[in-house]
Backbone of each chain as ProteinMPNN parsed JSONL, in Angstrom:
{"seq_chain_A": "EAGVAQSPRYKIIEKRQSVAFWCNPISGHATLYWYQQILGQGPKLLIQFQNNGVVDDSQLPKDRFSAERLKGVDSTLKIQPAKLEDSAVYLCASSLVVGGDGEQYFGPGTRLTVT", "coords_chain_A": {"N_chain_A": [[44.183, -79.27, -201.54], [44.009, -80.282, -204.887], [46.371, -79.645, -207.48], [46.875, -78.034, -210.708], [46.686, -80.305, -213.3], [48.652, -81.864, -215.814], [49.221, -83.612, -218.851], [50.913, -85.346, -221.546], [54.028, -85.335, -219.636], [56.348, -85.102, -221.052], [57.167, -85.018, -224.53], [58.196, -86.234, -227.607], [58.348, -85.61, -230.98], [58.29, -85.945, -234.591], [58.767, -83.422, -237.09], [55.899, -82.2, -238.758], [54.249, -84.134, -237.748], [51.403, -84.806, -235.576], [50.22, -83.683, -232.343], [48.896, -83.856, -229.032], [47.909, -82.195, -226.057], [46.918, -82.43, -222.658], [44.913, -80.956, -220.094], [43.901, -80.567, -216.767], [42.176, -78.467, -214.81], [42.246, -76.746, -211.595], [39.705, -77.743, -209.386], [36.613, -76.163, -209.802], [37.623, -73.837, -210.841], [36.987, -71.348, -213.118], [38.306, -70.186, -215.221], [40.68, -70.867, -217.719], [43.947, -71.177, -218.979], [46.253, -71.464, -221.687], [49.687, -71.447, -222.103], [52.666, -70.812, -223.972], [56.023, -71.576, -223.569], [58.989, -70.796, -224.68], [62.383, -71.826, -224.714], [64.409, -69.857, -222.671], [62.778, -67.691, -222.665], [59.945, -65.812, -221.405], [56.713, -67.133, -220.449], [54.152, -67.183, -222.971], [50.923, -66.173, -223.736], [48.649, -68.361, -225.282], [45.911, -69.106, -225.556], [42.818, -68.366, -223.938], [40.264, -69.522, -221.868], [36.951, -69.031, -220.674], [34.985, -70.717, -218.643], [33.53, -72.784, -220.979], [33.911, -71.19, -223.122], [35.766, -69.187, -225.484], [37.909, -66.622, -224.533], [40.14, -65.157, -225.338], [42.054, -65.652, -228.118], [43.948, -64.559, -229.684], [46.69, -64.828, -230.096], [47.094, -67.366, -230.898], [48.322, -69.647, -233.188], [46.356, -70.307, -235.592], [46.333, -71.805, -237.878], [47.587, -74.137, -237.334], [47.377, -74.777, -234.679], [44.998, -75.821, -232.26], [42.417, -75.653, -229.79], [40.329, -76.836, -227.174], [37.701, -76.798, -224.768], [35.772, -78.723, -223.47], [32.67, -78.947, -221.806], [33.506, -77.156, -219.95], [35.581, -77.857, -218.206], [38.063, -79.929, -218.311], [40.752, -79.469, -220.672], [42.068, -79.583, -224.02], [44.939, -79.148, -226.022], [45.996, -78.94, -229.287], [48.388, -79.628, -231.832], [48.891, -79.489, -235.225], [50.032, -79.594, -238.424], [53.11, -80.236, -236.651], [55.858, -77.955, -236.229], [59.407, -77.271, -236.268], [59.893, -75.008, -234.725], [57.965, -75.135, -232.807], [58.867, -76.403, -230.626], [58.932, -76.369, -227.213], [57.884, -75.543, -223.849], [54.683, -76.274, -222.798], [52.364, -74.704, -220.958], [49.714, -75.004, -218.705], [47.281, -73.128, -217.022], [45.106, -72.097, -214.353], [42.437, -70.112, -213.013], [40.296, -68.728, -210.489], [38.479, -66.749, -211.181], [37.84, -64.438, -213.883], [40.009, -61.755, -214.576], [40.367, -58.999, -212.247], [42.067, -59.459, -209.162], [42.778, -62.055, -209.171], [44.742, -64.93, -208.645], [46.789, -66.897, -210.815], [47.152, -70.339, -211.236], [49.591, -72.652, -211.97], [50.212, -75.564, -213.954], [52.591, -78.358, -214.178], [53.567, -78.409, -216.732], [54.104, -79.385, -220.206], [56.741, -80.667, -221.905], [57.675, -80.215, -225.12], [59.398, -81.592, -227.792], [60.335, -81.097, -231.034], [61.552, -82.785, -233.752]], "CA_chain_A": [[43.569, -79.017, -202.856], [44.845, -80.748, -205.981], [46.791, -78.584, -208.374], [46.596, -78.196, -212.124], [47.333, -81.5, -213.827], [48.921, -81.858, -217.246], [49.875, -84.8, -219.399], [52.051, -85.981, -220.885], [55.043, -84.4, -219.163], [57.342, -84.957, -222.114], [56.757, -85.581, -225.802], [59.114, -86.003, -228.719], [57.723, -85.969, -232.249], [58.964, -85.419, -235.773], [58.016, -82.334, -237.719], [54.734, -82.553, -239.561], [53.351, -85.01, -236.995], [50.458, -84.113, -234.703], [50.39, -83.962, -230.917], [47.843, -83.272, -228.191], [48.217, -82.059, -224.644], [45.716, -82.426, -221.83], [45.001, -80.176, -218.86], [42.771, -80.608, -215.836], [42.407, -77.345, -213.901], [41.8, -76.887, -210.213], [38.247, -77.856, -209.334], [35.886, -74.928, -209.552], [38.225, -72.696, -211.54], [36.246, -71.116, -214.351], [39.179, -69.677, -216.275], [41.802, -71.75, -218.056], [44.895, -70.56, -219.902], [47.386, -72.198, -222.247], [50.837, -70.611, -222.414], [53.827, -71.434, -224.602], [57.268, -71.04, -223.032], [60.176, -71.187, -225.441], [63.585, -71.779, -223.878], [65.031, -68.548, -222.532], [61.764, -66.643, -222.725], [58.82, -65.948, -220.503], [55.531, -67.729, -221.064], [53.328, -66.347, -223.83], [49.56, -66.688, -223.796], [48.109, -68.863, -226.547], [44.46, -69.053, -225.553], [42.181, -68.285, -222.633], [38.862, -69.93, -221.818], [36.114, -68.755, -219.52], [34.116, -71.897, -218.746], [33.894, -73.45, -222.228], [33.986, -70.206, -224.182], [37.073, -68.578, -225.708], [37.995, -65.203, -224.202], [41.191, -64.552, -226.155], [42.913, -66.579, -228.853], [44.583, -63.717, -230.693], [48.075, -65.234, -230.341], [47.115, -68.792, -231.237], [48.51, -69.868, -234.649], [45.171, -71.126, -235.843], [46.513, -72.713, -239.014], [48.13, -75.418, -236.891], [47.028, -75.01, -233.285], [43.589, -75.752, -231.881], [42.185, -75.975, -228.384], [38.934, -76.898, -226.787], [37.441, -77.026, -223.354], [34.421, -79.26, -223.426], [32.0, -78.986, -220.505], [34.073, -76.151, -219.059], [36.504, -78.395, -217.201], [39.324, -80.289, -218.947], [41.047, -78.834, -221.959], [43.123, -80.161, -224.831], [45.616, -78.296, -226.986], [46.51, -79.795, -230.36], [49.233, -79.039, -232.861], [48.86, -80.348, -236.41], [51.243, -80.363, -238.179], [54.105, -79.549, -235.832], [57.066, -77.406, -236.834], [60.547, -77.267, -235.351], [59.801, -73.869, -233.806], [56.975, -75.401, -231.768], [59.557, -76.978, -229.464], [58.706, -75.448, -226.099], [57.085, -76.086, -222.749], [53.304, -75.793, -222.862], [51.881, -74.572, -219.592], [48.295, -74.764, -218.473], [47.026, -72.435, -215.768], [43.69, -71.828, -214.101], [42.123, -69.153, -211.97], [38.907, -68.839, -210.061], [37.662, -65.79, -211.904], [38.519, -63.637, -214.89], [40.331, -60.404, -214.18], [40.547, -58.692, -210.849], [43.381, -59.784, -208.629], [42.859, -63.489, -209.014], [45.998, -65.573, -208.982], [46.772, -68.016, -211.739], [47.87, -71.497, -210.741], [50.168, -73.306, -213.136], [50.593, -76.958, -213.944], [54.028, -78.592, -214.361], [53.924, -78.203, -218.126], [54.479, -80.469, -221.113], [57.91, -80.284, -222.709], [57.582, -80.761, -226.472], [60.565, -81.489, -228.663], [60.024, -81.436, -232.417], [62.825, -83.058, -234.441]], "C_chain_A": [[44.51, -79.476, -203.952], [45.159, -79.58, -206.896], [46.346, -78.84, -209.793], [47.387, -79.398, -212.637], [47.511, -81.389, -215.327], [49.538, -83.19, -217.642], [49.928, -84.705, -220.913], [53.031, -84.937, -220.358], [56.08, -84.117, -220.241], [56.807, -85.624, -223.388], [57.795, -85.219, -226.849], [58.431, -86.489, -229.986], [58.573, -85.439, -233.383], [58.107, -84.308, -236.368], [56.979, -82.92, -238.673], [53.819, -83.584, -238.883], [52.395, -84.16, -236.16], [50.678, -84.539, -233.259], [49.26, -83.283, -230.16], [48.282, -83.274, -226.744], [46.899, -81.94, -223.883], [45.944, -81.648, -220.555], [43.719, -80.354, -218.052], [42.986, -79.515, -214.798], [41.982, -77.674, -212.47], [40.278, -76.872, -210.19], [37.589, -76.527, -208.995], [36.455, -73.701, -210.244], [37.57, -72.533, -212.91], [37.159, -70.763, -215.518], [40.386, -70.584, -216.466], [42.639, -71.096, -219.136], [45.873, -71.606, -220.424], [48.463, -71.178, -222.604], [51.9, -71.46, -223.127], [55.088, -70.774, -224.058], [58.44, -71.618, -223.813], [61.403, -70.978, -224.565], [64.195, -70.386, -223.868], [64.056, -67.389, -222.587], [60.717, -66.854, -221.642], [57.641, -66.582, -221.202], [54.731, -66.707, -221.87], [51.958, -66.982, -223.949], [49.213, -67.161, -225.199], [46.601, -68.678, -226.605], [43.96, -69.036, -224.12], [40.717, -68.657, -222.769], [38.21, -69.402, -220.546], [34.982, -69.775, -219.605], [34.45, -72.597, -220.077], [33.919, -72.505, -223.416], [35.362, -69.585, -224.265], [37.006, -67.086, -225.404], [38.992, -64.504, -225.123], [42.001, -65.657, -226.819], [43.7, -65.837, -229.927], [46.019, -64.139, -231.013], [48.197, -66.725, -230.643], [47.296, -68.939, -232.745], [47.453, -70.848, -235.162], [45.308, -72.043, -237.056], [47.024, -74.073, -238.563], [47.746, -75.774, -235.455], [45.509, -74.95, -233.123], [43.459, -76.138, -230.417], [40.699, -76.007, -228.132], [38.828, -77.176, -225.294], [35.979, -77.459, -223.231], [33.911, -79.291, -221.995], [32.648, -78.045, -219.491], [35.005, -76.665, -217.998], [37.85, -78.675, -217.869], [39.494, -79.574, -220.276], [42.124, -79.62, -222.692], [43.652, -79.113, -225.794], [46.255, -79.211, -228.019], [47.36, -78.99, -231.322], [49.257, -80.011, -234.035], [48.955, -79.499, -237.66], [52.264, -79.556, -237.377], [55.278, -79.068, -236.672], [58.179, -77.4, -235.791], [60.409, -76.164, -234.297], [58.728, -74.045, -232.736], [57.6, -76.053, -230.544], [59.52, -75.965, -228.323], [58.072, -76.234, -224.956], [55.703, -75.453, -222.835], [52.71, -75.873, -221.459], [50.388, -74.321, -219.587], [48.155, -74.089, -217.112], [45.529, -72.253, -215.591], [43.551, -70.797, -213.008], [40.633, -69.202, -211.689], [37.992, -67.949, -210.894], [38.489, -65.145, -213.004], [38.813, -62.269, -214.291], [40.503, -60.228, -212.696], [41.934, -59.036, -210.381], [43.558, -61.278, -208.458], [44.178, -64.066, -209.46], [45.766, -66.663, -210.005], [47.647, -69.117, -211.164], [48.31, -72.323, -211.943], [50.397, -74.793, -212.891], [52.081, -77.108, -214.219], [54.495, -78.43, -215.794], [54.195, -79.485, -218.877], [55.621, -79.961, -221.974], [57.838, -80.992, -224.055], [58.878, -80.526, -227.217], [60.163, -81.971, -230.045], [61.34, -81.599, -233.169], [62.634, -83.1, -235.958]], "O_chain_A": [[45.683, -79.104, -203.956], [44.358, -78.663, -207.073], [45.547, -79.737, -210.059], [48.597, -79.495, -212.433], [46.636, -80.885, -216.032], [50.275, -83.809, -216.875], [49.077, -84.05, -221.515], [52.854, -83.749, -220.627], [56.62, -83.014, -220.321], [56.105, -86.634, -223.341], [58.217, -84.069, -226.966], [57.989, -87.636, -230.063], [59.454, -84.603, -233.185], [56.892, -84.262, -236.175], [57.169, -83.968, -239.289], [52.735, -83.875, -239.389], [52.561, -82.945, -236.053], [51.239, -85.599, -232.982], [48.733, -82.26, -230.597], [48.928, -84.206, -226.265], [45.907, -81.423, -224.396], [47.039, -81.673, -219.993], [42.611, -80.299, -218.586], [43.898, -79.627, -213.977], [41.433, -78.74, -212.192], [39.644, -76.082, -210.889], [37.961, -75.858, -208.031], [35.835, -72.638, -210.233], [37.591, -73.439, -213.743], [36.82, -71.015, -216.675], [41.025, -71.01, -215.504], [42.109, -70.53, -220.092], [46.271, -72.517, -219.698], [48.21, -70.193, -223.298], [52.007, -72.666, -222.902], [55.208, -69.549, -224.082], [58.827, -72.772, -223.627], [61.444, -70.046, -223.762], [64.464, -69.805, -224.92], [64.465, -66.229, -222.558], [60.617, -67.926, -221.046], [57.574, -66.571, -222.431], [54.644, -65.534, -221.507], [51.835, -68.175, -224.228], [49.451, -66.458, -226.181], [46.072, -68.155, -227.586], [44.574, -69.603, -223.216], [40.018, -68.176, -223.66], [38.834, -69.337, -219.487], [34.139, -69.72, -220.5], [35.607, -72.974, -220.265], [33.945, -72.939, -224.568], [36.056, -69.461, -223.256], [36.16, -66.371, -225.941], [38.733, -63.409, -225.622], [42.572, -66.505, -226.134], [44.072, -66.413, -230.95], [46.516, -63.836, -232.098], [49.3, -67.272, -230.638], [46.492, -68.404, -233.509], [47.654, -72.063, -235.157], [44.498, -72.951, -237.245], [46.92, -75.054, -239.3], [47.789, -76.942, -235.068], [44.831, -74.143, -233.759], [44.295, -76.862, -229.876], [39.917, -75.31, -228.778], [39.74, -77.712, -224.664], [35.091, -76.661, -222.93], [34.656, -79.63, -221.076], [32.364, -78.135, -218.297], [35.214, -75.998, -216.985], [38.685, -77.778, -217.985], [38.532, -79.14, -220.91], [42.983, -80.245, -222.07], [42.897, -78.292, -226.315], [46.972, -80.148, -227.668], [47.086, -77.821, -231.59], [49.592, -81.186, -233.883], [48.029, -78.737, -237.94], [52.267, -78.326, -237.428], [55.643, -79.677, -237.677], [57.927, -77.509, -234.591], [60.76, -76.355, -233.133], [58.593, -73.2, -231.852], [56.927, -76.236, -229.53], [60.015, -74.845, -228.455], [57.768, -77.42, -225.082], [55.577, -74.232, -222.934], [52.575, -76.945, -220.869], [49.871, -73.525, -220.371], [48.846, -74.453, -216.161], [44.775, -72.254, -216.564], [44.444, -70.629, -212.178], [39.828, -69.643, -212.51], [36.884, -68.339, -211.261], [39.709, -65.3, -213.039], [37.981, -61.692, -213.591], [40.755, -61.189, -211.969], [42.891, -58.913, -211.145], [44.402, -61.719, -207.677], [44.679, -63.731, -210.533], [44.699, -67.274, -210.061], [48.744, -68.86, -210.666], [47.508, -72.649, -212.818], [50.726, -75.22, -211.785], [52.769, -76.118, -214.465], [55.695, -78.323, -216.047], [54.476, -80.529, -218.287], [55.492, -78.961, -222.68], [57.929, -82.218, -224.126], [59.391, -79.408, -227.268], [59.71, -83.103, -230.214], [62.149, -80.673, -233.223], [63.595, -83.317, -236.696]]}, "seq_chain_B": "AQSVAQPEDQVNVAEGNPLTVKCTYSVSGNPYLFWYVQYPNRGLQFLLKYITGDNLVKGSYGFEAEFNKSQTSFHLKKPSALVSDSALYFCAVRDPNSGYALNFGKGTSLLVTP", "coords_chain_B": {"N_chain_B": [[50.043, -51.506, -225.052], [50.287, -53.685, -222.239], [53.274, -54.27, -220.511], [56.266, -55.814, -219.186], [59.679, -55.481, -218.135], [62.669, -57.202, -217.61], [65.739, -56.457, -216.76], [68.039, -57.901, -216.226], [69.707, -60.868, -217.045], [70.831, -62.725, -215.362], [71.352, -63.033, -211.875], [73.685, -63.001, -209.359], [74.358, -63.975, -206.053], [75.686, -64.136, -202.759], [75.01, -66.583, -200.265], [73.019, -65.561, -197.54], [73.347, -62.896, -197.993], [71.612, -59.853, -198.971], [69.152, -59.859, -201.625], [68.202, -58.631, -204.856], [65.958, -58.574, -207.49], [65.324, -57.192, -210.543], [62.598, -55.354, -212.005], [60.808, -53.582, -214.398], [57.95, -51.739, -215.509], [55.46, -51.133, -218.04], [52.548, -49.676, -218.468], [49.135, -48.823, -219.152], [46.961, -47.051, -217.212], [46.035, -48.441, -214.005], [48.425, -50.627, -212.665], [48.475, -54.203, -212.429], [50.553, -56.22, -210.851], [52.841, -58.954, -210.744], [54.913, -61.507, -209.259], [56.48, -64.495, -210.119], [57.959, -67.714, -209.496], [60.116, -70.164, -210.877], [61.081, -73.394, -210.588], [63.453, -75.915, -211.622], [62.052, -78.109, -214.009], [59.515, -77.784, -213.048], [56.278, -76.24, -212.643], [55.273, -72.752, -212.815], [55.311, -70.886, -209.822], [53.362, -68.917, -207.719], [54.476, -65.943, -206.165], [54.048, -63.286, -205.134], [51.915, -60.358, -205.268], [50.984, -57.124, -206.532], [48.303, -55.051, -206.221], [46.831, -52.87, -205.215], [47.188, -50.299, -202.681], [49.514, -50.614, -199.978], [52.875, -49.894, -200.817], [54.913, -51.692, -200.365], [55.029, -55.024, -200.697], [54.449, -58.124, -199.258], [55.382, -61.54, -199.625], [55.479, -65.053, -200.431], [57.865, -67.373, -198.918], [59.554, -65.52, -197.682], [60.026, -63.461, -199.429], [59.693, -60.142, -200.776], [58.315, -57.259, -202.405], [58.768, -54.087, -203.888], [56.685, -51.59, -204.911], [57.08, -48.948, -207.086], [55.864, -46.132, -208.207], [56.735, -43.779, -209.468], [59.141, -44.492, -210.599], [58.349, -46.532, -212.137], [58.705, -49.231, -211.34], [59.053, -52.562, -209.995], [60.552, -54.153, -208.054], [61.887, -57.236, -206.906], [62.684, -58.486, -203.694], [64.774, -59.805, -201.057], [65.778, -60.126, -197.747], [67.811, -61.882, -196.828], [69.474, -64.171, -198.571], [68.935, -67.585, -199.599], [70.473, -70.712, -200.5], [68.626, -72.384, -201.627], [66.919, -70.637, -202.858], [67.723, -70.337, -205.407], [66.744, -70.144, -208.68], [64.473, -69.56, -211.451], [63.1, -66.428, -212.042], [60.151, -64.667, -212.655], [58.685, -61.68, -213.655], [55.469, -60.242, -214.021], [52.67, -58.738, -215.69], [49.251, -58.021, -215.479], [47.041, -57.995, -218.167], [44.425, -56.111, -218.997], [43.348, -55.794, -221.481], [43.575, -58.138, -222.751], [41.977, -60.248, -221.922], [42.739, -60.347, -219.298], [44.93, -61.959, -219.026], [48.305, -62.948, -218.227], [51.152, -61.0, -218.962], [54.394, -61.821, -219.362], [57.762, -61.092, -218.246], [61.075, -61.775, -219.561], [62.398, -63.286, -217.756], [64.617, -63.846, -214.975], [67.509, -65.382, -213.966], [68.356, -66.555, -210.872], [71.123, -67.097, -208.892], [72.276, -68.426, -206.014], [75.034, -68.652, -204.068], [76.87, -70.825, -201.868]], "CA_chain_B": [[50.02, -52.853, -224.481], [50.927, -53.803, -220.942], [54.482, -55.088, -220.612], [57.291, -55.698, -218.151], [61.037, -55.742, -218.586], [63.615, -57.662, -216.603], [66.982, -56.078, -217.424], [69.153, -58.802, -215.902], [69.513, -62.278, -217.355], [71.244, -63.521, -214.217], [71.783, -62.339, -210.67], [74.463, -63.869, -208.473], [74.461, -63.427, -204.708], [76.165, -65.1, -201.777], [74.037, -66.941, -199.242], [73.017, -64.668, -196.392], [73.314, -61.497, -198.455], [70.325, -59.447, -199.544], [69.06, -59.984, -203.076], [67.227, -57.824, -205.579], [65.727, -58.923, -208.887], [64.696, -55.971, -211.028], [61.495, -55.406, -212.969], [60.141, -52.324, -214.7], [56.701, -52.008, -216.211], [54.869, -50.123, -218.909], [51.115, -49.97, -218.523], [48.194, -47.709, -219.157], [46.056, -47.287, -216.098], [46.613, -49.013, -212.793], [49.039, -51.934, -212.964], [48.393, -55.378, -211.575], [51.891, -56.765, -211.038], [53.029, -60.246, -210.105], [56.16, -62.243, -209.351], [56.406, -65.956, -210.082], [59.243, -68.409, -209.474], [60.072, -71.453, -211.584], [62.167, -74.317, -210.281], [63.658, -76.839, -212.745], [61.071, -79.156, -214.288], [58.271, -77.542, -212.319], [55.515, -75.105, -213.138], [55.474, -71.482, -212.145], [54.666, -70.744, -208.518], [53.06, -67.534, -207.352], [55.195, -65.413, -205.008], [53.36, -62.141, -204.572], [51.26, -59.487, -206.237], [50.587, -55.772, -206.159], [47.076, -54.6, -206.872], [46.642, -51.513, -204.714], [47.516, -50.24, -201.268], [50.894, -50.412, -199.565], [53.845, -50.116, -201.882], [55.733, -52.846, -200.022], [54.185, -56.211, -200.691], [55.139, -59.304, -198.727], [54.899, -62.746, -200.26], [55.908, -66.365, -199.939], [59.269, -67.712, -198.735], [60.32, -64.377, -197.2], [60.215, -62.453, -200.47], [58.876, -58.953, -200.791], [58.542, -56.435, -203.592], [58.429, -52.679, -203.68], [56.086, -50.91, -206.055], [57.505, -47.554, -207.164], [55.128, -45.597, -209.356], [57.512, -42.756, -210.167], [60.185, -45.172, -211.374], [57.666, -47.647, -212.824], [59.453, -50.444, -211.023], [58.456, -53.517, -209.059], [61.71, -55.02, -207.791], [61.735, -58.316, -205.931], [63.77, -58.41, -202.723], [64.789, -60.692, -199.893], [66.861, -59.627, -196.887], [68.889, -62.838, -196.643], [69.261, -65.2, -199.597], [69.231, -68.992, -199.325], [70.86, -71.468, -201.692], [67.394, -72.939, -202.196], [66.229, -69.607, -203.635], [68.222, -70.392, -206.781], [65.628, -70.502, -209.567], [64.154, -68.571, -212.476], [62.081, -65.533, -211.52], [59.441, -63.948, -213.699], [57.787, -60.578, -213.356], [54.358, -60.274, -214.974], [51.63, -57.731, -215.54], [47.956, -58.478, -216.016], [46.62, -57.145, -219.277], [42.963, -56.123, -219.096], [42.959, -55.8, -222.881], [43.79, -59.478, -223.277], [41.294, -61.196, -221.05], [43.403, -60.391, -217.999], [46.034, -62.908, -218.998], [49.554, -62.373, -217.754], [52.281, -60.749, -219.857], [55.588, -62.104, -218.58], [59.09, -60.723, -218.674], [61.846, -62.906, -220.073], [62.915, -64.06, -216.646], [65.953, -63.618, -214.424], [68.02, -66.549, -213.26], [69.01, -66.201, -209.602], [72.045, -68.112, -208.384], [72.768, -68.133, -204.672], [76.166, -69.529, -203.809], [77.113, -71.032, -200.422]], "C_chain_B": [[50.76, -52.84, -223.143], [52.156, -54.694, -221.091], [55.38, -54.865, -219.398], [58.641, -56.011, -218.77], [61.884, -56.175, -217.396], [65.006, -57.467, -217.204], [68.146, -57.034, -217.2], [68.807, -60.232, -216.289], [69.82, -63.145, -216.137], [71.679, -62.612, -213.081], [72.493, -63.364, -209.792], [74.579, -63.193, -207.115], [74.945, -64.526, -203.768], [75.074, -65.355, -200.735], [74.167, -66.015, -198.032], [72.986, -63.202, -196.757], [71.93, -61.14, -198.962], [70.338, -59.601, -201.066], [67.986, -59.06, -203.623], [67.16, -58.325, -207.007], [64.853, -57.815, -209.466], [63.591, -56.233, -212.041], [60.971, -53.986, -213.159], [58.923, -52.622, -215.562], [56.299, -50.828, -217.081], [53.406, -50.481, -219.078], [50.334, -48.679, -218.698], [47.176, -48.005, -218.072], [46.794, -47.885, -214.908], [47.176, -50.407, -213.076], [48.673, -52.994, -211.941], [49.68, -56.167, -211.828], [52.091, -58.014, -210.193], [54.498, -60.671, -210.202], [55.868, -63.729, -209.208], [57.822, -66.512, -210.061], [59.074, -69.756, -210.164], [61.305, -72.257, -211.233], [62.291, -75.301, -211.441], [62.587, -77.926, -212.822], [59.78, -79.008, -213.465], [57.568, -76.334, -212.898], [55.817, -73.847, -212.349], [54.686, -71.452, -210.831], [54.517, -69.267, -208.189], [53.858, -67.138, -206.113], [54.431, -64.281, -204.331], [52.754, -61.302, -205.686], [51.049, -58.105, -205.638], [49.339, -55.416, -206.95], [46.826, -53.147, -206.504], [47.081, -51.497, -203.268], [48.989, -49.994, -201.014], [51.86, -50.743, -200.687], [54.753, -51.307, -201.615], [54.817, -54.058, -199.841], [54.996, -57.392, -200.179], [54.514, -60.563, -199.324], [55.447, -64.006, -199.623], [57.415, -66.425, -199.778], [60.135, -66.518, -198.328], [60.588, -63.3, -198.235], [59.265, -61.269, -200.278], [59.195, -58.162, -202.05], [58.065, -55.028, -203.302], [57.907, -52.071, -204.97], [56.491, -49.439, -206.01], [56.895, -46.933, -208.417], [55.964, -44.6, -210.151], [58.608, -43.37, -211.031], [59.634, -46.33, -212.188], [58.414, -48.954, -212.608], [58.71, -51.292, -210.003], [59.537, -54.56, -208.759], [61.412, -56.035, -206.693], [62.942, -58.302, -204.993], [63.618, -59.495, -201.669], [65.977, -60.291, -199.035], [68.055, -60.562, -196.786], [68.65, -64.032, -197.571], [69.652, -66.589, -199.095], [69.647, -69.682, -200.621], [69.62, -72.011, -202.404], [66.555, -71.909, -202.945], [66.676, -69.6, -205.098], [67.134, -70.938, -207.699], [65.499, -69.408, -210.616], [62.971, -67.74, -211.988], [61.477, -64.71, -212.659], [58.572, -62.859, -213.089], [56.675, -60.595, -214.411], [53.379, -59.165, -214.66], [50.349, -58.278, -216.149], [47.471, -57.478, -217.04], [45.1, -57.181, -219.4], [42.462, -56.115, -220.524], [43.096, -57.17, -223.51], [43.196, -60.49, -222.325], [41.94, -61.348, -219.69], [44.429, -61.506, -217.902], [47.3, -62.184, -218.55], [50.531, -62.178, -218.907], [53.547, -60.859, -219.031], [56.82, -61.411, -219.145], [59.843, -61.97, -219.112], [62.462, -63.754, -218.988], [64.325, -63.669, -216.251], [66.359, -64.849, -213.642], [68.781, -66.092, -212.023], [69.869, -67.371, -209.148], [72.582, -67.651, -207.042], [73.846, -69.145, -204.34], [76.445, -69.64, -202.313], [78.265, -70.174, -199.912]], "O_chain_B": [[51.718, -52.093, -222.946], [52.089, -55.749, -221.722], [55.265, -53.866, -218.688], [58.74, -56.705, -219.782], [61.819, -55.585, -216.318], [65.411, -58.239, -218.074], [69.14, -56.972, -217.923], [67.755, -60.75, -215.914], [69.166, -64.161, -215.902], [72.289, -61.565, -213.296], [71.97, -64.445, -209.52], [74.86, -61.998, -207.026], [74.644, -65.703, -203.967], [74.317, -64.453, -200.376], [75.269, -65.726, -197.565], [72.64, -62.358, -195.931], [71.158, -62.021, -199.34], [71.382, -59.49, -201.709], [67.002, -58.75, -202.953], [68.19, -58.483, -207.663], [63.773, -57.531, -208.947], [63.638, -57.187, -212.817], [60.721, -53.275, -212.186], [58.875, -53.636, -216.258], [56.737, -49.695, -216.881], [53.064, -51.459, -219.742], [50.831, -47.587, -218.421], [46.6, -49.091, -218.028], [48.022, -47.834, -214.826], [46.497, -51.258, -213.651], [48.574, -52.72, -210.745], [49.864, -56.72, -212.912], [51.58, -58.118, -209.078], [55.224, -60.251, -211.104], [55.13, -64.164, -208.324], [58.761, -65.877, -210.541], [58.033, -70.402, -210.053], [62.43, -71.862, -211.538], [61.323, -75.504, -212.174], [62.263, -78.572, -211.825], [59.061, -79.979, -213.226], [58.185, -75.503, -213.563], [56.526, -73.88, -211.343], [53.554, -71.929, -210.751], [55.445, -68.477, -208.366], [53.918, -67.885, -205.136], [54.196, -64.306, -203.123], [53.033, -61.499, -206.869], [50.949, -57.935, -204.423], [49.322, -55.47, -208.18], [46.633, -52.298, -207.375], [47.324, -52.551, -202.679], [49.637, -49.25, -201.75], [51.696, -51.728, -201.408], [55.308, -51.877, -202.554], [53.962, -54.096, -198.957], [56.117, -57.62, -200.632], [53.3, -60.65, -199.507], [55.823, -64.029, -198.452], [58.154, -65.659, -200.395], [61.334, -66.51, -198.604], [61.296, -62.331, -197.957], [58.187, -61.395, -199.696], [60.229, -58.376, -202.682], [57.096, -54.81, -202.573], [58.599, -52.042, -205.987], [56.269, -48.762, -205.005], [57.349, -47.176, -209.535], [55.903, -44.582, -211.381], [58.959, -42.824, -212.077], [60.391, -47.033, -212.858], [58.716, -49.683, -213.552], [57.86, -50.806, -209.257], [59.429, -55.714, -209.173], [60.771, -55.724, -205.689], [64.079, -58.129, -205.434], [62.534, -60.021, -201.418], [67.082, -60.133, -199.554], [69.191, -60.103, -196.67], [67.719, -64.809, -197.362], [70.567, -66.747, -198.286], [69.225, -69.285, -201.707], [69.58, -72.085, -203.632], [65.578, -72.271, -203.602], [66.067, -68.928, -205.931], [66.662, -72.059, -207.515], [66.292, -68.468, -210.668], [61.955, -68.292, -211.566], [62.182, -64.146, -213.495], [57.827, -63.091, -212.137], [56.925, -60.929, -215.569], [53.269, -58.71, -213.522], [50.367, -58.916, -217.202], [47.488, -56.269, -216.81], [44.543, -58.178, -219.86], [41.289, -56.396, -220.773], [42.767, -57.349, -224.683], [43.843, -61.474, -221.965], [41.728, -62.346, -219.002], [44.761, -61.949, -216.803], [47.345, -60.955, -218.504], [50.719, -63.074, -219.73], [53.756, -60.079, -218.101], [56.92, -61.17, -220.348], [59.318, -63.082, -219.043], [62.993, -64.83, -219.265], [65.12, -63.221, -217.077], [65.633, -65.302, -212.757], [69.74, -65.328, -212.124], [69.391, -68.5, -209.036], [73.255, -66.625, -206.943], [73.6, -70.351, -204.333], [76.277, -68.671, -201.573], [78.597, -70.227, -198.728]]}, "name": "protein", "num_of_chains": 2, "seq": "EAGVAQSPRYKIIEKRQSVAFWCNPISGHATLYWYQQILGQGPKLLIQFQNNGVVDDSQLPKDRFSAERLKGVDSTLKIQPAKLEDSAVYLCASSLVVGGDGEQYFGPGTRLTVTAQSVAQPEDQVNVAEGNPLTVKCTYSVSGNPYLFWYVQYPNRGLQFLLKYITGDNLVKGSYGFEAEFNKSQTSFHLKKPSALVSDSALYFCAVRDPNSGYALNFGKGTSLLVTP"}
């Protein structure tokens, strides 16, 4: 079974520029998560989708971050404009169902450096 | 809010010795607890979980964890450490108030020396 795919793996941009990340979850997984992992910290949830609907985006900085999951499969996360503090690894994860004891499967992440 | 704490930034152990990585939790209701491992430049990998049942949970790569309700702990253990176990370990709790997303601890770096 193919895992969660993410691209690009690395991105370097200047502050105030925009950037987009792409995620392709495991086939058949209805739930998709975007996490932000700042160096030295654990991942923090940004947004969660169930199919193509948003379940939780309470920690997403909506003035600069946006995400969508068209057709309930692939997802993109965008930052516009980027700030220095956005430098982090952005992890995408998917799970078969919402809640219960379902495991989340993580992609390799996109390492963003904002200069 | 559901949360976990990992009190140690780093754990050092000699190869062949037993290892313990500590995690305590704070939840309302029944906890769903997880351990993940992160190798350099790779995503998080699931190790094991506690949902209900036996307090001793066995997982991947010979790891196990003991759920202790009275001490609100979920420590990760392995009887005999390998150098290849060196990685970053995260404890997490599922938060039913946040779409069942995972709330992670800050991580513990495990270094196993030959």
